[in-house]
C-alpha positions in Angstrom: -52.8 -35.1 -50.2 -52.0 -31.4 -50.0 -48.3 -30.3 -50.1 -48.6 -29.3 -46.4 -49.9 -32.7 -45.4 -47.3 -34.5 -47.5 -44.5 -32.5 -45.8 -45.9 -33.1 -42.4 -46.2 -36.9 -42.9 -42.7 -37.0 -44.5 -41.3 -35.3 -41.3 -43.2 -37.8 -39.1 -41.8 -40.8 -41.1 -38.3 -39.4 -41.0 -38.5 -39.0 -37.2 -39.1 -42.7 -36.7 -36.2 -44.9 -35.9 -34.5 -46.9 -38.6 -35.4 -50.5 -38.8 -32.8 -52.3 -36.7 -29.8 -53.7 -38.7 -29.6 -56.7 -36.5 -33.2 -57.6 -37.3 -32.6 -57.1 -41.0 -29.6 -59.5 -40.7 -31.8 -62.1 -38.9 -34.5 -61.8 -41.6 -31.9 -62.3 -44.3 -30.3 -65.3 -42.6 -33.5 -67.1 -41.7 -34.6 -66.7 -45.3 -31.4 -68.4 -46.5 -31.6 -72.2 -46.8 -27.8 -72.5 -46.2 -27.9 -70.5 -42.9 -26.6 -72.5 -39.9 -27.5 -71.9 -36.2 -23.9 -70.7 -35.8 -24.5 -67.9 -38.3 -27.6 -66.8 -36.4 -25.8 -66.9 -33.0 -23.0 -64.7 -34.4 -25.5 -62.0 -35.3 -27.7 -62.2 -32.2 -24.7 -62.2 -29.9 -23.7 -58.7 -31.1 -27.1 -57.3 -29.9 -27.5 -57.4 -26.1 -31.1 -56.4 -26.2 -32.1 -59.3 -28.5 -29.9 -61.7 -26.6 -31.5 -60.8 -23.2 -35.0 -61.1 -24.6 -34.4 -64.4 -26.4 -33.1 -65.9 -23.2 -36.1 -64.4 -21.3 -38.5 -66.0 -23.7 -36.8 -69.5 -23.8 -36.8 -69.6 -20.0 -40.4 -68.4 -19.6 -43.2 -70.5 -18.1 -44.5 -70.9 -21.7 -41.8 -73.5 -22.4 -41.6 -75.0 -18.9 -38.0 -76.2 -19.2 -36.6 -78.2 -16.3 -33.2 -76.6 -16.6 -32.6 -73.0 -17.4 -30.9 -72.2 -20.8 -28.1 -69.6 -20.3 -26.4 -69.5 -23.7 -27.7 -68.0 -26.9 -26.4 -71.1 -28.8 -28.7 -73.4 -27.0 -31.6 -71.0 -27.2 -31.3 -70.7 -31.0 -31.3 -74.5 -31.4 -34.2 -75.0 -29.0 -36.4 -72.2 -30.4 -35.6 -72.8 -34.1 -35.1 -70.3 -36.9 -38.8 -69.3 -37.3 -39.4 -68.5 -33.6 -36.1 -66.5 -33.5 -37.1 -64.5 -36.5 -40.6 -63.8 -35.2 -39.2 -62.8 -31.8 -36.6 -60.5 -33.4 -39.3 -58.8 -35.4 -41.5 -58.4 -32.3 -38.6 -56.9 -30.4 -38.0 -54.4 -33.2 -41.7 -53.5 -33.2 -41.8 -53.1 -29.4 -38.8 -50.8 -29.4 -40.6 -48.4 -31.9 -43.9 -48.2 -30.1 -45.1 -44.8 -28.7 -43.6 -43.8 -25.4 -46.3 -41.2 -25.0 -49.1 -43.0 -23.2 -51.4 -39.9 -23.5 -52.0 -40.9 -27.1 -54.3 -43.7 -25.9 -52.2 -46.4 -27.8 -52.8 -49.9 -26.4 -49.3 -51.4 -27.2 -50.1 -54.9 -26.1 -53.3 -55.2 -28.1 -51.5 -53.7 -31.1 -48.8 -56.3 -30.9 -51.2 -59.2 -30.3 -53.2 -58.2 -33.3 -50.1 -57.7 -35.5 -48.5 -61.0 -34.5 -51.6 -63.1 -35.0 -52.3 -61.4 -38.4 -48.7 -62.1 -39.3 -48.9 -65.8 -38.3 -52.1 -66.4 -40.1 -50.9 -64.6 -43.3 -47.9 -66.8 -43.3 -50.0 -69.9 -43.1 -52.1 -68.8 -46.0 -49.0 -68.0 -48.1 -48.0 -71.6 -47.9 -50.9 -72.5 -50.2 -50.6 -69.8 -52.9 -48.0 -69.5 -55.6 -47.0 -65.9 -55.7 -46.5 -65.0 -52.1 -43.5 -65.7 -49.9 -44.5 -66.9 -46.4 -41.8 -64.9 -44.7 -42.7 -61.7 -46.6 -46.3 -62.3 -45.7 -45.3 -62.6 -42.0 -43.5 -59.3 -42.2 -46.4 -57.6 -44.0 -48.8 -58.9 -41.5 -46.7 -57.7 -38.6 -46.3 -54.2 -40.0 -49.7 -53.7 -41.7 -50.9 -51.3 -39.0 -47.6 -49.6 -38.3 -48.9 -46.3 -39.8 -51.0 -46.1 -36.6 -47.7 -46.3 -34.6 -46.3 -43.3 -36.6 -49.3 -41.2 -35.9 -49.4 -42.1 -32.2 -45.7 -41.4 -31.8 -45.4 -38.2 -33.8 -48.9 -36.8 -33.6 -50.2 -38.0 -30.2 -53.0 -35.3 -29.9 -54.3 -36.1 -33.3 -54.2 -39.9 -32.7 -56.0 -39.5 -29.4 -58.7 -37.4 -31.2 -59.1 -40.1 -33.8 -59.5 -42.7 -31.1 -62.3 -40.6 -29.5 -64.0 -40.0 -32.9 -63.8 -43.7 -33.6 -65.5 -44.6 -30.3 -68.1 -41.7 -30.5 -69.1 -42.4 -34.1 -68.6 -46.2 -33.9 -66.4 -46.1 -36.9 -63.0 -47.6 -37.8 -59.9 -46.0 -36.5 -58.5 -45.6 -40.1 -61.6 -43.7 -41.1 -61.2 -41.5 -38.0 -57.6 -40.9 -38.9 -58.6 -39.8 -42.4 -61.0 -37.3 -40.8 -58.5 -35.9 -38.4 -55.3 -35.8 -40.4 -56.5 -36.3 -43.9 -55.0 -39.7 -44.7 -55.3 -43.2 -43.2 -52.6 -45.3 -41.7 -52.2 -47.6 -44.8 -50.6 -44.7 -46.8 -48.4 -43.7 -43.8 -47.2 -47.3 -43.2 -46.3 -47.6 -46.9 -44.2 -44.4 -46.6 -42.4 -45.8 -43.6 -41.5 -49.2 -45.1 -40.4 -47.5 -48.3 -38.0 -45.4 -46.1 -36.8 -48.6 -44.6 -36.1 -49.9 -48.2 -38.3 -52.9 -47.9 -39.2 -54.9 -51.1 -41.7 -53.2 -53.4 -44.3 -55.9 -52.9 -44.2 -55.3 -49.1 -44.7 -51.6 -49.7 -47.6 -52.2 -52.0 -49.3 -54.7 -49.6 -49.1 -52.4 -46.6 -50.4 -49.4 -48.6 -53.3 -51.2 -50.4 -55.2 -53.1 -47.6 -58.1 -50.7 -47.5 -61.2 -52.3 -48.9 -61.8 -49.3 -51.1 -58.4 -49.5 -52.7 -57.7 -53.3 -52.4 -55.3 -54.6 -55.1 -55.6 -58.2 -56.4 -52.3 -59.9 -55.4 -51.6 -63.1 -53.5 -49.7 -61.3 -50.7 -52.5 -58.8 -50.3 -55.1 -61.6 -50.2 -53.1 -63.4 -47.5 -52.7 -60.4 -45.2 -56.3 -59.1 -45.9 -57.9 -62.4 -45.0 -55.6 -62.9 -42.0 -56.6 -59.4 -40.7 -60.3 -60.3 -41.1 -60.0 -63.6 -39.2 -58.2 -61.7 -36.4 -61.3 -59.5 -36.1 -63.6 -62.6 -35.9 -61.5 -64.2 -33.1 -61.4 -61.0 -31.0 -57.8 -59.9 -31.8 -58.7 -56.6 -33.5 -56.9 -53.2 -33.0 -59.1 -50.2 -33.8 -60.0 -51.5 -37.3 -63.2 -51.4 -39.3 -65.9 -53.9 -38.3 -65.3 -57.5 -39.4 -66.6 -58.4 -42.8 -69.2 -61.1 -43.2 -67.6 -62.2 -46.4 -64.2 -61.7 -48.1 -64.0 -59.7 -51.4 -64.4 -62.1 -54.3 -60.8 -61.7 -55.5 -59.4 -62.6 -52.1 -61.6 -65.7 -51.8 -60.6 -66.8 -55.3 -56.9 -66.4 -54.6 -57.1 -68.3 -51.4 -59.7 -70.9 -52.7 -62.2 -70.5 -49.9 -64.8 -68.4 -48.2 -64.1 -66.6 -44.9 -65.6 -69.4 -42.9 -63.8 -72.1 -44.9 -60.4 -70.4 -44.5 -61.0 -70.0 -40.7 -61.7 -73.7 -40.4 -58.7 -74.6 -42.5 -56.4 -73.0 -39.9 -57.4 -75.5 -37.2 -56.6 -74.7 -33.6 -55.1 -71.2 -33.3 -54.5 -71.5 -29.5 -50.7 -72.1 -29.8 -50.3 -69.1 -32.1 -52.3 -66.9 -29.7 -50.3 -68.0 -26.7 -47.0 -67.3 -28.4 -48.3 -63.9 -29.5 -49.3 -63.0 -26.0 -45.9 -64.1 -24.7 -44.1 -61.9 -27.3 -46.5 -59.0 -26.7 -45.5 -58.8 -23.1 -41.8 -58.4 -23.8 
């Protein structure tokens, strides 16, 4: 990247909101085996936005409760740690989505794709040795966040990239490279580095392009999850779905693309929960 482009991207990344401290605390707590529901309630109760949205979710038609839950204590116990964590991350992502609708950014489709990629990546991580399932969920949720930075900070360029992508029938990340000189993977890595995420998360988000794909368990989990999303119609301006996974990815996950898709079973519950969260 040129010095001018580097400075421009650095300014864009710096202008993005900090990753919410409440969500960071929830991630830390839910990753601790000694965490109790009381600990989680204490953190959530200090954040009115998360409190309201957790209660909205637990009382939605999705759960069809006969009696309304009005306390965050009961909501945490009913939903469980994993759902609370996923919900908190979703809320954080939603709050950082572009307010400028002229950029042509489809927020709900973006969230749906990100949440399903995250959920599938977490499932794959349960069967490999060197990838933490919770880290894979976060990497899957944020793998396209570089697109958010461009849409938020460079709306005209993002809209131009969307137009080029449609006109040339190419991927959005290829169009972004053409318009601004770099793809969203590099921008996303810059952002999570600013948020002081773990090095393996930074590496994963920055190295998911097929041309620069690195051979790690976490990258394999997120890359395969992203491909499966494309095959089930949950894509977001990405490159066309691959017919086969790179050999290194298949080897790490012990299966072909079709075999891995079948191993996931029925994804309907995951899709329904993702649609619910995406509408928040």
